[in-house]
VEXTI-359097 format. One line per field, with one value per atom (N, C-alpha, C): x, z negated, y negated; atom name. Coordinates in steps of 0.2 Angstrom, whole numbers. Layout:
BEGIN
X = X / ...
Z = Z / ...
Y = Y / ...
atom = CA / ...
! end
This chain:
BEGIN
X = 4 / 0 / 5 / 3 / 7 / 3 / 8 / 5 / 5 / -1 / -1 / -2 / 2 / 1 / -3 / -8 / -12 / -12 / -12 / -13 / -19 / -20 / -26 / -32 / -30 / -36 / -38 / -34 / -36 / -40 / -38 / -42 / -49 / -49 / -56 / -60 / -57 / -61 / -64 / -59 / -61 / -67 / -66 / -71 / -78 / -78 / -84 / -87 / -83 / -86 / -89 / -86 / -89 / -95 / -96 / -102 / -107 / -106 / -111 / -113 / -109 / -111 / -115 / -114 / -118 / -125 / -125 / -132 / -136 / -133 / -136 / -139 / -135 / -137 / -143 / -143 / -149 / -155 / -154 / -160 / -163 / -158 / -160 / -164 / -161 / -164 / -171 / -171 / -178 / -183 / -181 / -185 / -187 / -183 / -185 / -187 / -188 / -190 / -185 / -179 / -174 / -172 / -174 / -172 / -167 / -170 / -166 / -165 / -159 / -158 / -163 / -164 / -169 / -165 / -170 / -167 / -166 / -161 / -159 / -158 / -160 / -159 / -155 / -151 / -147 / -150 / -147 / -150 / -151 / -146 / -147 / -153 / -154 / -160 / -166 / -166 / -173 / -174 / -169 / -170 / -174 / -171 / -174 / -181 / -181 / -188 / -193 / -192 / -197 / -198 / -192 / -192 / -192 / -188 / -187 / -180 / -179 / -172 / -169 / -163 / -159 / -162 / -163 / -166 / -173 / -177 / -183 / -183 / -178 / -177 / -174 / -170 / -167 / -172 / -177 / -183 / -187 / -188 / -192 / -188 / -182 / -178 / -179 / -178 / -178 / -184 / -190 / -196 / -199 / -195 / -197 / -202 / -203 / -208 / -205 / -198 / -195 / -190 / -190 / -185 / -179 / -173 / -167 / -161 / -156 / -150 / -144 / -140 / -134 / -128 / -124 / -117 / -112 / -107 / -102 / -106 / -105 / -108 / -113 / -115 / -119 / -126 / -132 / -138 / -142 / -145 / -149 / -156 / -161 / -168 / -170 / -174 / -177 / -182 / -182 / -186 / -194 / -195 / -201 / -204 / -200 / -201 / -203 / -199 / -200 / -207 / -209 / -216 / -221 / -220 / -225 / -226 / -220 / -220 / -224 / -222 / -226 / -233 / -236 / -243 / -246 / -242 / -245 / -245 / -240 / -240 / -245 / -247 / -252 / -259 / -260 / -266 / -267 / -261 / -261 / -263 / -260 / -261 / -268 / -271 / -278 / -282 / -281 / -285 / -284 / -278 / -277 / -281 / -280 / -284 / -291 / -294 / -301 / -303 / -299 / -300 / -300 / -295 / -295 / -300 / -303 / -309 / -315 / -315 / -321 / -326 / -322 / -326 / -326
Z = 0 / 0 / 0 / 4 / 4 / 0 / -1 / -5 / 0 / 0 / 4 / 0 / 1 / -3 / 2 / -2 / 2 / -3 / 1 / -3 / -6 / -12 / -16 / -12 / -8 / -4 / 2 / 5 / 9 / 6 / 0 / -4 / -5 / -7 / -9 / -3 / 3 / 9 / 11 / 10 / 12 / 7 / 1 / -4 / -3 / -1 / 1 / 7 / 12 / 18 / 16 / 12 / 10 / 6 / 2 / -2 / 2 / 8 / 13 / 16 / 18 / 21 / 17 / 11 / 6 / 5 / 5 / 5 / 11 / 17 / 23 / 23 / 21 / 21 / 16 / 10 / 6 / 9 / 13 / 16 / 21 / 25 / 30 / 27 / 22 / 19 / 16 / 13 / 10 / 16 / 22 / 27 / 30 / 31 / 34 / 29 / 22 / 17 / 16 / 17 / 15 / 8 / 4 / -3 / -5 / -9 / -11 / -5 / -5 / 0 / 0 / 6 / 6 / 3 / 0 / -3 / 3 / 3 / 8 / 4 / 7 / 4 / 9 / 7 / 11 / 12 / 16 / 17 / 11 / 6 / 0 / -4 / -4 / -8 / -5 / 2 / 5 / 4 / 5 / 4 / -3 / -8 / -15 / -16 / -13 / -13 / -10 / -4 / 0 / -1 / -4 / -5 / 1 / 6 / 13 / 14 / 19 / 21 / 26 / 27 / 31 / 38 / 40 / 47 / 48 / 43 / 44 / 44 / 41 / 41 / 48 / 51 / 57 / 62 / 62 / 66 / 66 / 60 / 59 / 63 / 62 / 66 / 73 / 75 / 83 / 86 / 83 / 86 / 85 / 82 / 80 / 75 / 71 / 65 / 60 / 59 / 54 / 57 / 56 / 58 / 53 / 56 / 52 / 55 / 51 / 54 / 52 / 57 / 56 / 56 / 51 / 51 / 50 / 55 / 56 / 57 / 52 / 53 / 47 / 44 / 38 / 40 / 38 / 40 / 34 / 35 / 30 / 32 / 27 / 28 / 24 / 27 / 23 / 18 / 12 / 7 / 9 / 12 / 14 / 19 / 24 / 29 / 26 / 21 / 18 / 15 / 11 / 8 / 13 / 19 / 24 / 27 / 28 / 30 / 26 / 19 / 14 / 14 / 15 / 16 / 22 / 27 / 34 / 32 / 29 / 28 / 23 / 18 / 14 / 17 / 22 / 26 / 30 / 33 / 37 / 33 / 27 / 23 / 21 / 19 / 17 / 23 / 29 / 35 / 37 / 37 / 38 / 33 / 26 / 21 / 22 / 24 / 25 / 31 / 37 / 42 / 41 / 37 / 35 / 30 / 26 / 22 / 26 / 32 / 36 / 34 / 32 / 30 / 36
Y = 6 / 0 / -6 / -11 / -17 / -23 / -28 / -34 / -39 / -43 / -49 / -55 / -60 / -66 / -71 / -75 / -79 / -86 / -91 / -98 / -98 / -101 / -102 / -105 / -110 / -113 / -108 / -104 / -99 / -94 / -92 / -87 / -90 / -96 / -99 / -99 / -101 / -101 / -94 / -89 / -82 / -80 / -82 / -80 / -83 / -90 / -94 / -90 / -88 / -85 / -79 / -75 / -68 / -69 / -74 / -76 / -78 / -82 / -83 / -77 / -73 / -67 / -63 / -62 / -58 / -61 / -68 / -72 / -70 / -70 / -69 / -62 / -57 / -50 / -49 / -53 / -52 / -55 / -61 / -63 / -58 / -56 / -51 / -45 / -42 / -36 / -38 / -44 / -46 / -47 / -50 / -51 / -44 / -39 / -33 / -28 / -30 / -26 / -20 / -21 / -16 / -16 / -11 / -11 / -5 / -1 / 5 / 9 / 12 / 17 / 23 / 26 / 31 / 38 / 42 / 48 / 53 / 56 / 62 / 68 / 74 / 80 / 84 / 89 / 93 / 100 / 104 / 111 / 115 / 115 / 119 / 116 / 110 / 107 / 109 / 109 / 111 / 118 / 123 / 130 / 131 / 128 / 128 / 125 / 119 / 116 / 120 / 122 / 125 / 133 / 135 / 143 / 146 / 144 / 147 / 149 / 153 / 155 / 150 / 151 / 146 / 147 / 153 / 154 / 151 / 151 / 148 / 140 / 138 / 130 / 129 / 133 / 132 / 132 / 137 / 137 / 131 / 128 / 122 / 116 / 116 / 111 / 112 / 118 / 120 / 118 / 119 / 118 / 111 / 107 / 100 / 99 / 104 / 104 / 99 / 99 / 95 / 91 / 84 / 80 / 80 / 78 / 79 / 74 / 73 / 69 / 74 / 74 / 78 / 73 / 74 / 70 / 75 / 75 / 80 / 87 / 91 / 98 / 98 / 93 / 94 / 90 / 94 / 92 / 89 / 83 / 80 / 79 / 78 / 77 / 72 / 67 / 62 / 64 / 62 / 65 / 64 / 58 / 56 / 61 / 63 / 67 / 74 / 76 / 83 / 83 / 77 / 77 / 77 / 74 / 74 / 81 / 84 / 91 / 96 / 95 / 99 / 98 / 92 / 91 / 94 / 94 / 98 / 105 / 108 / 115 / 117 / 113 / 115 / 115 / 110 / 110 / 116 / 118 / 124 / 130 / 131 / 137 / 137 / 132 / 132 / 134 / 131 / 133 / 140 / 143 / 150 / 154 / 152 / 156 / 156 / 151 / 150 / 155 / 155 / 159 / 166 / 168 / 175 / 177 / 173 / 174 / 174 / 172 / 171 / 165 / 160 / 154 / 149
atom = N / CA / C / N / CA / C / N / CA / C / N / CA / C / N / CA / C / N / CA / C / N / CA / C / N / CA / C / N / CA / C / N / CA / C / N / CA / C / N / CA / C / N / CA / C / N / CA / C / N / CA / C / N / CA / C / N / CA / C / N / CA / C / N / CA / C / N / CA / C / N / CA / C / N / CA / C / N / CA / C / N / CA / C / N / CA / C / N / CA / C / N / CA / C / N / CA / C / N / CA / C / N / CA / C / N / CA / C / N / CA / C / N / CA / C / N / CA / C / N / CA / C / N / CA / C / N / CA / C / N / CA / C / N / CA / C / N / CA / C / N / CA / C / N / CA / C / N / CA / C / N / CA / C / N / CA / C / N / CA / C / N / CA / C / N / CA / C / N / CA / C / N / CA / C / N / CA / C / N / CA / C / N / CA / C / N / CA / C / N / CA / C / N / CA / C / N / CA / C / N / CA / C / N / CA / C / N / CA / C / N / CA / C / N / CA / C / N / CA / C / N / CA / C / N / CA / C / N / CA / C / N / CA / C / N / CA / C / N / CA / C / N / CA / C / N / CA / C / N / CA / C / N / CA / C / N / CA / C / N / CA / C / N / CA / C / N / CA / C / N / CA / C / N / CA / C / N / CA / C / N / CA / C / N / CA / C / N / CA / C / N / CA / C / N / CA / C / N / CA / C / N / CA / C / N / CA / C / N / CA / C / N / CA / C / N / CA / C / N / CA / C / N / CA / C / N / CA / C / N / CA / C / N / CA / C / N / CA / C / N / CA / C / N / CA / C / N / CA / C / N / CA / C / N / CA / C / N / CA / C
! end
């Protein structure tokens, strides 16, 4: 690691510019309602939450039933998408159960 010497007035100018940048980012985040970062779940958490196998989750991804994001070789799912997916599965299960029972 190297050491960089900066005059105090240059440092003050840089600090003021950085503070202005932070202020502008706060305004943008407030304008676009960006607040807390989204919750993300990885494969392992999804296996446990849904009580499904790796292959089943891969099938869901493959047929477009479940959206995901891949960073390098790791796959992540938005918690909000998982909740929506669970709601759809619950409705399907109820519908299938009614159909089997002849209702």
